[in-house]
C-alpha positions as CSV (number, residue, x, y, z in Angstrom):
1,X,-6.9,40.9,-1.6
2,X,-8.4,39.9,1.7
3,X,-6.1,38.4,4.3
4,X,-8.0,35.8,6.2
5,X,-6.1,35.5,9.4
6,X,-8.5,35.3,12.4
7,X,-6.3,34.8,15.5
8,X,-3.1,35.4,13.5
9,X,-0.9,32.3,13.6
10,X,2.2,32.5,15.8
11,X,5.4,30.5,15.8
12,X,5.3,29.9,19.5
13,X,2.2,28.9,21.3
14,X,2.9,29.1,25.1
15,X,-0.8,28.2,25.9
16,X,-0.7,25.1,23.7
17,X,-2.2,22.0,25.2
18,X,0.7,19.9,26.6
19,X,-0.6,16.8,24.8
20,X,-0.7,18.6,21.5
21,X,2.8,20.0,22.1
22,X,4.1,16.5,22.8
23,X,2.5,15.1,19.6
24,X,3.9,17.9,17.5
25,X,7.4,17.3,18.9
26,X,7.1,13.6,17.9
27,X,6.0,14.7,14.4
28,X,9.0,17.1,14.1
29,X,11.3,14.2,15.1
30,X,9.9,11.9,12.5
31,X,10.0,14.6,9.8
32,X,13.6,15.6,10.5
33,X,14.6,11.9,10.3
34,X,12.9,11.5,6.9
35,X,14.0,15.0,5.7
36,X,17.7,15.5,6.7
37,X,17.9,18.4,4.3
38,X,15.5,20.8,2.4
39,X,13.4,19.1,-0.2
40,X,10.3,17.0,-0.9
41,X,9.8,13.3,0.1
42,X,7.1,10.9,-1.1
43,X,6.7,8.5,1.7
44,X,5.9,4.8,1.6
45,X,2.5,5.6,3.0
46,X,-0.4,5.9,0.5
47,X,-0.8,9.5,-0.7
48,X,1.5,11.1,2.0
49,X,4.1,13.6,1.0
50,X,6.6,15.4,3.3
51,X,8.2,18.8,2.9
52,X,11.1,20.7,4.4
53,X,12.2,24.3,3.6
54,X,15.2,25.9,5.3
55,X,14.4,29.5,4.4
56,X,11.4,31.5,3.3
57,X,10.4,31.0,-0.3
58,X,9.2,33.3,-3.1
59,X,5.5,33.1,-3.9
60,X,5.0,30.3,-6.5
61,X,1.9,29.2,-8.4
62,X,0.8,25.6,-7.8
63,X,-2.2,23.4,-8.1
64,X,-3.5,22.1,-4.8
65,X,-5.1,18.7,-5.3
66,X,-7.8,17.3,-3.0
67,X,-5.9,16.8,0.2
68,X,-5.3,17.7,3.8
69,X,-2.1,19.5,4.7
70,X,-0.6,21.2,7.7
71,X,2.5,22.8,9.0
72,X,4.3,21.1,11.8
73,X,6.8,23.9,12.2
74,X,7.1,27.3,10.6
75,X,4.4,29.3,8.8
76,X,3.0,29.5,5.3
77,X,0.7,31.6,3.2
78,X,-1.7,30.5,0.4
79,X,-3.5,32.9,-1.9
80,X,-6.7,31.6,-3.5
81,X,-8.4,34.0,-5.9
82,X,-8.6,37.3,-4.1
83,X,-8.2,35.8,-0.6
84,X,-5.0,35.1,1.3
85,X,-4.6,32.8,4.2
86,X,-1.7,32.5,6.7
87,X,-1.4,29.4,8.9
88,X,1.0,27.6,11.1
89,X,1.0,24.5,13.3
90,X,-2.3,25.5,14.9
91,X,-4.3,24.9,11.7
92,X,-4.8,22.4,8.8
93,X,-5.9,23.2,5.3
94,X,-8.5,21.0,3.6
95,X,-8.8,21.1,-0.2
96,X,-11.6,19.2,-1.8
97,X,-10.9,19.9,-5.5
98,X,-8.0,20.9,-7.9
99,X,-7.5,24.6,-7.1
100,X,-4.8,26.9,-8.6
101,X,-3.1,28.8,-5.8
102,X,-0.1,31.0,-5.0
103,X,1.8,29.6,-2.1
104,X,5.0,30.4,-0.2
105,X,6.8,29.7,3.1
106,X,6.9,32.8,5.4
107,X,8.9,31.5,8.3
108,X,11.9,29.1,8.2
109,X,15.6,28.9,8.8
110,X,18.2,26.1,8.9
111,X,18.0,25.8,12.7
112,X,14.2,25.8,12.6
113,X,13.1,24.6,9.2
114,X,9.5,24.8,7.9
115,X,8.2,21.2,8.1
116,X,4.9,20.2,6.5
117,X,2.8,17.3,5.4
118,X,0.2,16.7,2.8
119,X,-2.2,13.7,2.5
120,X,-4.2,13.2,-0.7
121,X,-7.9,12.5,-0.1
122,X,-9.5,9.2,-1.1
123,X,-13.0,10.1,-2.2
124,X,-14.2,6.5,-2.1
125,X,-13.1,6.4,1.6
126,X,-14.7,9.8,2.2
127,X,-18.0,8.6,0.8
128,X,-17.9,5.3,2.8
129,X,-17.1,7.0,6.1
130,X,-19.6,9.8,5.4
131,X,-22.3,7.3,4.7
132,X,-21.6,5.6,8.1
133,X,-21.8,9.0,9.9
134,X,-25.2,9.7,8.3
135,X,-26.4,6.2,9.3
136,X,-25.5,6.9,12.9
137,X,-27.6,10.1,12.7
138,X,-24.7,12.3,13.8
139,X,-25.7,16.0,13.3
140,X,-22.9,18.2,11.9
141,X,-23.5,21.7,10.6
142,X,-22.3,22.2,7.0
143,X,-21.0,25.8,7.4
144,X,-18.2,25.7,4.8
145,X,-18.9,26.1,1.1
146,X,-15.4,26.9,-0.2
147,X,-13.3,24.2,-1.9
148,X,-10.4,25.2,0.4
149,X,-11.0,25.6,4.2
150,X,-8.8,26.1,7.2
151,X,-9.6,24.5,10.5
152,X,-8.1,24.3,14.0
153,X,-5.9,21.2,14.4
154,X,-7.6,19.0,17.0
155,X,-5.5,16.8,19.2
156,X,-7.3,13.7,18.0
157,X,-6.4,14.5,14.3
158,X,-2.8,15.3,15.2
159,X,-2.5,12.0,17.1
160,X,-3.7,10.1,14.1
161,X,-1.1,11.8,11.9
162,X,1.6,10.9,14.4
163,X,0.6,7.2,14.2
164,X,0.3,7.3,10.4
165,X,3.8,8.8,10.0
166,X,5.3,6.3,12.5
167,X,4.2,3.5,10.2
168,X,6.7,4.7,7.6
169,X,9.4,3.1,9.8
170,X,7.5,-0.1,10.0
171,X,6.9,-1.3,6.4
172,X,5.5,-4.6,7.5
173,X,2.6,-2.9,9.3
174,X,1.6,-0.5,6.5
175,X,-0.7,-2.7,4.5
176,X,-2.8,-3.6,7.6
177,X,-2.5,-0.6,9.8
178,X,-2.4,2.3,7.3
179,X,-6.0,1.8,6.1
180,X,-7.3,1.9,9.7
181,X,-5.5,5.2,10.5
182,X,-6.5,6.7,7.1
183,X,-10.1,5.9,8.0
184,X,-9.8,7.6,11.3
185,X,-8.2,10.7,9.7
186,X,-11.1,10.8,7.2
187,X,-13.6,10.6,10.0
188,X,-11.9,13.4,11.9
189,X,-12.0,15.6,8.8
190,X,-15.6,14.9,8.1
191,X,-16.5,15.8,11.7
192,X,-14.5,19.0,11.8
193,X,-16.4,22.3,11.6
194,X,-14.3,23.1,8.5
195,X,-15.3,19.9,6.8
196,X,-18.6,21.1,5.4
197,X,-17.7,20.9,1.8
198,X,-16.1,17.5,2.3
199,X,-19.4,16.3,3.9
200,X,-21.4,17.6,0.9
201,X,-19.1,15.6,-1.4
202,X,-19.5,12.5,0.8
203,X,-23.3,12.9,0.4
204,X,-22.9,13.4,-3.3
205,X,-24.8,16.7,-3.1
206,X,-26.1,17.3,-6.7
207,X,-25.1,21.0,-6.6
208,X,-21.5,20.2,-5.8
209,X,-21.4,17.3,-8.1
210,X,-22.4,19.7,-10.9
211,X,-19.5,22.1,-10.0
212,X,-17.1,19.2,-10.0
213,X,-18.4,18.2,-13.4
214,X,-17.8,21.7,-14.7
215,X,-14.2,21.7,-13.2
216,X,-13.5,18.2,-14.7
217,X,-14.7,19.5,-18.1
218,X,-12.5,22.6,-17.9
219,X,-9.5,20.4,-16.9
220,X,-10.1,18.2,-20.0
221,X,-10.9,21.0,-22.4
222,X,-8.6,23.8,-21.2
223,X,-7.2,24.5,-24.7
224,X,-10.7,25.1,-26.2
225,X,-12.4,28.5,-26.3
226,X,-15.4,28.2,-24.0
227,X,-18.7,30.0,-23.7
228,X,-20.1,30.2,-20.2
229,X,-23.5,29.1,-21.6
230,X,-22.0,25.9,-22.9
231,X,-20.3,25.2,-19.6
232,X,-23.5,25.8,-17.7
233,X,-25.2,23.3,-20.0
234,X,-22.4,20.7,-19.2
235,X,-23.0,21.3,-15.5
236,X,-26.8,21.3,-16.0
237,X,-27.1,24.6,-14.2
238,X,-28.3,28.1,-15.1
239,X,-25.5,30.6,-16.0
240,X,-26.0,32.8,-12.9
241,X,-26.2,29.7,-10.6
242,X,-23.0,28.3,-12.1
243,X,-21.2,31.6,-11.6
244,X,-22.4,31.9,-8.0
245,X,-21.5,28.4,-6.9
246,X,-18.3,28.1,-8.9
247,X,-17.0,31.4,-7.5
248,X,-18.0,30.4,-3.9
249,X,-16.1,27.1,-4.1
250,X,-13.0,28.1,-6.2
251,X,-12.8,31.8,-5.4
252,X,-12.5,32.6,-9.1
253,X,-14.7,32.6,-12.2
254,X,-14.7,29.7,-14.6
255,X,-12.7,31.7,-17.2
256,X,-10.1,32.6,-14.5
257,X,-9.9,28.9,-13.5
258,X,-9.4,27.9,-17.2
259,X,-6.6,30.5,-17.6
260,X,-4.7,29.1,-14.5
261,X,-5.0,25.5,-15.8
262,X,-3.8,26.6,-19.3
263,X,-0.7,28.3,-17.8
264,X,0.1,25.4,-15.5
265,X,-0.1,23.0,-18.5
266,X,2.1,25.4,-20.6
267,X,4.7,25.4,-17.8
268,X,4.7,21.6,-17.8
269,X,5.1,21.4,-21.6
270,X,8.0,23.9,-21.4
271,X,9.7,22.0,-18.7
272,X,9.1,18.4,-19.5
273,X,8.6,18.4,-23.3
274,X,11.0,21.3,-23.9
275,X,8.7,23.2,-26.2
276,X,9.4,26.8,-27.1
277,X,7.1,29.5,-25.7
278,X,5.3,30.0,-29.0
279,X,4.5,26.3,-29.4
280,X,3.4,25.9,-25.8
281,X,1.2,29.0,-26.1
282,X,-0.7,27.6,-29.1
283,X,-0.8,24.1,-27.6
284,X,-2.7,25.3,-24.5
285,X,-5.1,27.5,-26.5
286,X,-3.6,31.0,-26.7
287,X,-4.0,32.8,-30.0
288,X,-1.6,35.6,-29.0
289,X,2.0,34.7,-27.8
290,X,2.4,38.2,-26.4
291,X,-0.7,37.8,-24.2
292,X,0.5,34.3,-23.2
293,X,3.9,35.7,-22.1
294,X,2.3,38.6,-20.3
295,X,-0.1,36.3,-18.3
296,X,2.6,33.7,-17.7
297,X,4.9,36.3,-16.2
298,X,2.1,37.7,-14.1
299,X,1.3,34.2,-12.6
300,X,4.8,32.7,-12.3
301,X,6.9,35.8,-11.7
302,X,9.2,35.5,-14.8
303,X,8.7,35.2,-18.6
304,X,8.5,31.6,-19.9
305,X,12.1,31.1,-21.0
306,X,13.7,32.6,-17.8
307,X,11.2,30.7,-15.6
308,X,12.0,27.4,-17.1
309,X,15.8,28.1,-17.0
310,X,15.5,28.8,-13.3
311,X,13.5,25.7,-12.7
312,X,16.0,23.5,-14.6
313,X,18.8,25.1,-12.6
314,X,17.0,24.2,-9.4
315,X,16.5,20.7,-10.6
316,X,20.2,20.3,-11.4
317,X,21.1,21.7,-8.0
318,X,18.7,19.2,-6.3
319,X,20.2,16.3,-8.2
320,X,23.7,17.4,-7.2
321,X,22.7,17.1,-3.5
322,X,21.4,13.5,-3.8
């Protein structure tokens, strides 16, 4: 596993720009007002979710959707394929497709909780703003191929997020003002050095559209046995070309991606439809329950029944706090 941690994130940043420090303080104040205790909060703003953790968490498997997320306070770690990334308030993470990851909070305690935000991407808006950037002839280097990229948090982007979150306290303004701020955020992401893959999506680059087609097919047909030749045909690519670009973007092979999707769906079935492990294994395409249990435990840390029991216990505990 490779730890990608150029200029290792720090909890304190004495050389931080005073304007950025002030903006971050305002964000912390807003987040603490909306998150008086540990948990998740879906805000009134389109696609914006807020998170608070009062202590470090165990690594957990989760699916990152197309989004931009960042830590306002604390530190997190995300593992994608064989690469691991640590980041704090100095950086944001940009995800441009559904990616199975392992994620956990590294730094948090009740007096200084880990506070973070995640905003889902609107690809129609990405393409509209990207088209305008191209019409203006603004030159930006597309130096990022990965479907997940980490970038330095510029003051302008931080300021836009402060204004977006402030709208949560002004419901009357959301319908008119939120689209304007979301447009600015989209522009800042497209212009960022780490926004290369997002710009390719905005331009509907055929190569990346083909990988997205392959991913969509895997998401829809996760329970089916697949041949890489058939998937290459779906994507209209050669087998070696598909492997190369799929791995570069998702940090895993198509078969590894399918396995992650299968296991995430099995977990959902166990939790929400209360299937037993055998039924869930067969439903998502496994022929061997033993293999299913082994791979489930490897990904989620516990065998299926214990994992679901723990999740249901956590849910009951959360309900009791509401």
